[in-house]
C-alpha positions, 0 to 999 in steps of 0.5 A: 019784548014781553014783560017777563023777558024784560023783568028777567033782564032788569032784575039781575041788573037791579040786584047788581046795582044794589050790591055795588051800592053796598060795596061803595058804602062799605068802602066809604066807611073803611076810608072814613069818608062819606059817600059823596066824598068818595064819589068825588075822589073816584070821579077825579081819579077817573078824569086823571086816568083819562087825561093820562091815557091821552098822553104820549109815552114820553109825556107819561114818563115825565108825569110819573118821573117829574118834570125835566124842568123841575129836575133841572131846577133842583140840581144841587149845582145851582145851590153851589153856584149861589154859595160860591157867588156869595163867598166871592169865588165865582 
C-alpha cells in the first residue's frame, strides 16, 4: 500500500476519532461528570450488556422483573402471618 493510499484511509479515521472525543467531552459535561467517570460508567454498562446477552430468555425476564425469591419474600402474607402469631391467633 502506497503512503498516499494509507493517508487516504487513516485521515478519515483520525477525523472520526477526534469528533468522537468531542462528543464524549460534551456528554460528560452535560452529565456533570469528568471524562474518566463517564468512561467508567460506559465500561460498566458494556459489561452488564454483555452479561445480559449471555442469559437465557427466562433468566433475562427474572433480572428485569426481579428475582422470584425476592417476590416471594415480599409477599404480604408473611407479614400477616407474623402479625397473627404476635396476636396469638395462628
